[in-house]
N, C-alpha and C positions, 0 to 999 in steps of 0.2 A: 440381476444386479441393478441397483438404482442408477439412473442416468446422472452423470456428473454435471453439476451446475457450477461452473467456474466463476470466480471473481475476475473481472477484467477492468482495469482502470489505468488512469494516467495522471501524473503530477506535471503541471506546467512549469514548475520551479519559478525562477524569476523571469518569466516571459509573459507577454500579452498585456497590452493596455486594455482599458475597459471596453473600448469599442471592439477590439479583436476578441475579447472574452465573450462579449454578447453575441458576436457573429458565430463563434464556435458553438455556443450553447444553443442558438437558434437552429443551426444546421443539425446538431445532434437531436434536438427535440423533434424536428421534422422527419427524421429518419425512422425506418421500421425498428431499428434496434432499441429505440427509446422505450418501447413497450414490451421488449422481449422478456420472457420468463425462463429462457434458456441460459441466462447468465446473470450474475450480480454485477451491475455496472457502476462505475464511480469516476468522478473527475475531481482533481484537487487544484483549484485556482490559487493565485496569489491572494493575500488578504484583501486588497482593495476591490477585488471582483467577486468575492464569495457571495455577498448578498444578492447582487444582480444575477449571477449565474444560478443561484438557488431559486430565485423568483422565476426565471425562465424555465427551469427544469422541474418546477413544482407540478405534480400531476403525472410525471413520467416515472419510470422505475430506476432512474439514474440518481445515485446518491452523490452528494456534494460534500467535500471535506476541506479541512484546513491543513497547511503544511507544517504546522508546529503550534505549540501553545505553552503558556506558563502553568505551573502546578497550583498556583494560588488563584482564588476567585477575583481578587482585587488588591490594590495596594500600591506602594511606591516602587514600582518595577518599570522604570522608564523604558519605553520601546517594546514592551511585551504585550501579549494578547492573552486574555484569560479564557478558560473554558466557557464561562458564562457569556462572554462576548461572542464566541464562536457559535454557540447555540442560538444567540440572538440574531445572528446573520443568516441562519437557516441551514447551517452545516449539521450533519448527523454523525460525522466521524472526524478523526484527526490523525494525521500521519506523524509518527514520533520516531526519533532516533536515527534518522537518515545519516549515512556516513558523512555527508557534507556538513551536517550539523555537528557531528562528533569531531570531525577533523578541524573545521574552521571556526567553530563557535564553542568549543570546549564542552560539548555535551558529554555527559558521563553515563555509565550504566545506572548509577543511582538517580540521576535527574530523570532519566527515561522512566525508571520505576515510579518515581513520584508523579510524573505526568500521566502514566497509565492509570495510577490510582485516582487522579483527578478526573480523567476521562470517564472512568466507570462511575464516579460519584455524580457525574452530570449526564449520564445516559448517552455518552458519545462512544461510538465504536473506536477502539484504539488500533490503528494499523501500525504495528511496530516493525521497523526496519532493522535487520541484523546483517552482518557481512564480514567476510575475511579479506585481509589485504593480500596483495600478490605474494609477499614474503611468507605469510601464514599459509597460503595455498601451496606454495612450492615446498614448504617443509612438512606438509602433511598435517597441519594443525587446524584445518578448517572445522572439523567436527567439534573439537574442544572449544574453539573460539565461539562458534555459534551456540553451543550449549551454555557457555558462561553468560553470553548476552541474553539468551532466552530466560535463563533462571532469574537473572536480575529483573528483566522486563516483567516477569510474573510474580515478583517478590511480594507485592502487596495485593495482588489480584487473586492468586490461588484458585480456589474452586469457583470463584465468580467469573472467571475468564471465558468459559464457553459461551458462544453467542455474542461476546462483547469484545474479544481480542482476536485480531488476525495478525499473523506473522508474515513478513515479506523477506525472503532471503535474497539479498542483493549483493553479490560479490563486489567488493570495492574495485577489483580489477576488471569488472564487466561494465560498470556504469560510466556514463559520460562519453564525450566524443573520443573516439579511438578505443573504446572499451571492447573487450573480447567476450562474446557470449559464452556462458558456461556450456559444456557438453550436456545435452539433455539427460544422459544416463548419470553423469556426475551430479547434476542438480537433483535428479530423482533420488539418488542415494542419500544425499544430505536431507532432503525433505522427509524421507522415510525415518531417519534418525530423529528429526525434529518432531515428527508426529508422535513417535513413541515417547519422547521426552515430555511433550506437552500433555500427553495423556496421563503421564505419571504426576505431573505438577498440577494439572487443572481438573483431573478426573475424567476428561475425554480429550481426544486429539483436536487440536485447533486447526483451522484452515492455514495452509502454508502456501504463499504465493511466490512465484519466481519473478525477479526483476533484474535486468542487466542486459542491455543491448538487445532487447526483444524487438523483433521486426516482423514484417509480413512473411519473410522467408522462413523464419524459425519458430513462429508462434504456434503452429499446429503440432510440431514435434514436441515442443515443451509442454503444451497444455494437455497432450494425450498421455504423458507419463503418469503412472499409477498414483504417485504420491504428490503430484503437482496440482494444487487446488485452484490455480488461476495465475494471472499475469499482471505485473505492475510495470507499465510501459512508460518509457521516456520519450525521446525526440521523435520516434516513429509514429507517435500518436498526438503530436502537437498540432497537426493538421487534422481537422475533424474527419475528413475523408479517410485519412490514414487510420484513425482510431476505429471508425465504423467498419472499415475493411478488415481489420484484425478481428473485431468482434464477430463479424459475419463468417470469416474463415474458421475461427475456433469453434463457434457454435455449430456450424454445419458439420465439421469433422467429428463432433461428439454425438451427432444424431443417432 
């Protein structure tokens, strides 16, 4: 069996001033994990820090992404950032459809689909977040909710998705302060269903990452589940040492 090469990354959300972002990137660059071939690493800074972080990490194996983007290349879209601008800053991928975007900024399944199409048009990897609410989880609707969001996300991508789209399952009830991590077996079950669905929609199974209260204590158990292709980490990786520690723990466990 081929060795699993997990995706392991973190979004800083609306945190870190530019000096803090530079310090994190410099620490990461100086660490052994920056050159690892045992994982696909990525960080997602806020927009003002993308270019500086990308410059610092250029030459390492760490990808740099953006936390959102518009689906148009340019135009009268005040406050928005285009895929062209993201590429110009040095980013190679973009996070789309996070539950906070859906909840607080009226992001819909259709706008996520449009953004995925735009990402692919500009050779950006689309990291698409999907997730169920606590009510949906408690009523047993998780699989249906995730399938609907995934079908929409791949609506315009289809067979072009392999190698260009990554899915992150982030239970809404797991993310943020006070979130409850999903049981690794439950997460693995959902990932298995998603891999089968994406294989049907895209011609081959897409990488499915887990995100939601990932930390140093549960990262190995999650990453070692058969259908979990990696981890999307929040606050446990906002300190560079925390991120590096999780990467080292996961990669060592998969040796």
